[in-house]
N, C-alpha and C positions, 0 to 999 in steps of 0.2 A: 415432450421431453421434460423431465422433472427439473425444476430449478429451485434454488433457495433465494428468497427475497427478504431483505432486512430493511426496515425503515428506521433511520436514525432520527428520532424526534428531538426537537430542541425547544427551549423555552422562549426564545426571542426570534423575531423574524430576521431572515438573512438580509444583509446590507445590499444596497442597490448595485446594479451592474457596473457602475463607474468604479466601484471598489472590489469588483469580482475578477481579479487578475491572478488567481491562485495557480493557473496553469501557464503562466507567461515565461517560465524558464524550463527548458527541456535539457536534461543532462544525459549524455550518451558516452559509450566507449568502454575500453578495458586496457590494462597494462600489458607489457611495460611501456611507460610513457616515452615516446620518441617522436617529436614533431616532424622530423625529416622523413621518417619511415611511415608517417601517418598513423602511429599508434598512440593511444592516450585518450584523454577526455575531451569531449566537445560540448560546449554550452551553446544552445540556440536560444537567444533572447528575443522575445516577441514584444518588447516594450516600445519599439519604434515601428514606423510604417513598413520598413524593410527589415526583416529579422536579421540579427547580427550573430555570426558564428565566431566563436573563439576557442582556442586550445587551452587546456590546463593539465597539469600533472595529476594523474589519477592513481589512487592506491587501492581500488577495488574494481571488481568486474561488474559491468552493467549490461552484459549481453544476454542475461537471462532475466531474473527479477530486476525491475527498474521502476522506481517511484520517486517523484520529486514534488515539492510544494513550495509555493511563494505566498507572501502575505497579500492582502487585498489590493495593495498598490503595485504589485509585481516585483517585490524584492525577494531574492532567494532566502529560503528558510532552512530546508533540509532535503536530503536525498537518502535513498536506501536501496540496497541490492538484496534484501531479504536476509542478510547476514549481520549487518550493523546499520546504524543510522549516523549519517554525517551532517555537519552543520554547513552554513553558507560559505565557509572557508575550505570546504572539502577535507575537514578533519573530523575524527570520530567525536560525536557529541557526548557530553557528559552522561554516563550510564547508557550509552548507545551500543554497547557490545552485546554479543550473544542473543541477537534477535533470532527467533526460531530455534532456540537452544535445544540440543538433543544430538543423537548419533549422526544424523545426516548433516547437521551443522558442522560437526567435527570432520566429516568426510569431505565436504565440499568447501565450506567457508575457510577452513584452516589448511587448505591445500593450495596448489598453484592455480586452481580454478578460481578461487576467491569470489564465488558467487553461489547463491542458492539455486536449486535445480528447477524452479518453476518457470513456466513460459511467461506468465503474466500474473504472478501470485502476490503482488504487493501493491497497495493503493493508499495514498494519503487523501484525507478530507479535512477541511477546516471544521472546527466546532463553532457553530454560529453564535453561541451564547458568550463567546470570548474572542478577543482580538489577538490572543497569543497561544491558544491551545489548538493542537492539531492531532488527529488520530491516524495511525498507520494500521491498516488491516492487512494481515499477511497469513499465508497458508503454509502450514508445517506438515511435512510428510511423516508418516509412521515408518519405522525401520523395515527392512526386508523387501522393499518394493511394493508394499501394500497400497491398494487404491484408497484406503482409509486415510483421511487427512483432518487436521484441526484448522478451523478458522480462528485466528487469534487477533488481538488488537494491542497496540501500544500507544501511549499518549506522550506528546512532547509539549513542553512549555517554552515557547520561543523567546520569552522575555527574560529567562534565567541566564545567568553568567554573562551579563552585559550584552545580551542579544545573540549570544552563540547557542543558547538553548540547553535544555536538559530533558532527558527521558524520565518522566515521573512515574509512569506505569508501563510495565513490560510483559509481553507474552501472556496476556490474560485470555482465557478461552471463551469463545462465543458459542461454537458448535463443532461437533465432530460427525463426519459422515463420509460417503464415498465421493468427495468432490473431485472434479478435474482441477489441474493446477493453475486455474485462472480466476480472477475476480475483477469485476468492473462495477460501475455505479452510474446512476443518472439522477438528476434533480426531480423531486416530487412535484406534482402540479401545483401544490400549495406554495411553491417557491421557498420552502423552509426546510423540509425534510429531505432525506436521501434514500434512494433504493440501492441496496447492495445486492448484486446478483452473482450467484455461483451455480454452475451447471453440475448436475450429478453425473458421475461416471457409470454408465450402464453396461459396460463390457461384460460383467459377470452377473448381471441381474437377469433372472429367468422369467419374471412376471411379464405378461404382455403389456404393451403400452396403455391399453384401456383400463388396466387395474392400478397402474402406478399413480401415485398422488402427487400433486404439487404442494410443496410445503412453504409457507410464508412465515418468517419470523419478524414480528413487529418489535423494534428495539427503541428504547428511550435511553438517552445518555443519563447515567453511566451504564450503558449496555445491558439493560434489563430486558430480556426478550420474552415474548409470548408466542407460542407456536400455533399456527393455524394450518389445517389441512383441507384440501379439496380435490376433486377428481377432474377439475377443469384444466 
């Protein structure tokens, strides 16, 4: 099965595991917020031995795209549903609107759905060369139900606006292809880089599997990619 792999190279080594708590806050839920009827946002905080669950008023839907990021000490930084980026107070971050801007953003994000239509199409990663910069990788659909999609990235500076953050780069293209609406990542063996993995959608591909190539994109921040192909 063909997959797209991107290595995010960095200039500095990643900090030790004691400071690696970027996934210590999980944010879930969708509106309208009503704690009695169990509608709204749920925060799962893993900063203690026993995770703590708490309710909060939510203004977006996180039942489709859902990404969140904390700093190295486990403090909330940002979350996204593929439509916008919010800060740690669950408010829209400065310049955090119109993520995945386009016709499908208007169709889904600006409706009662209030969520982008990917299953797992948004992912935050810290940029190791900085204590305050984070990248959101997100998948944008082409109109008309096409299987062609864009892999985009946006950058936030968590130190801006007295710690509430600001989106400094938005909807920048990395690659366009027949992706499935899911993206994930794992740490490189060097403890510094990241592998970004996207599966290609083969529903309408007629070539036999032995002919299909694996494509690997090697990327250095700021997202300069080199494509490599193989039949493995």
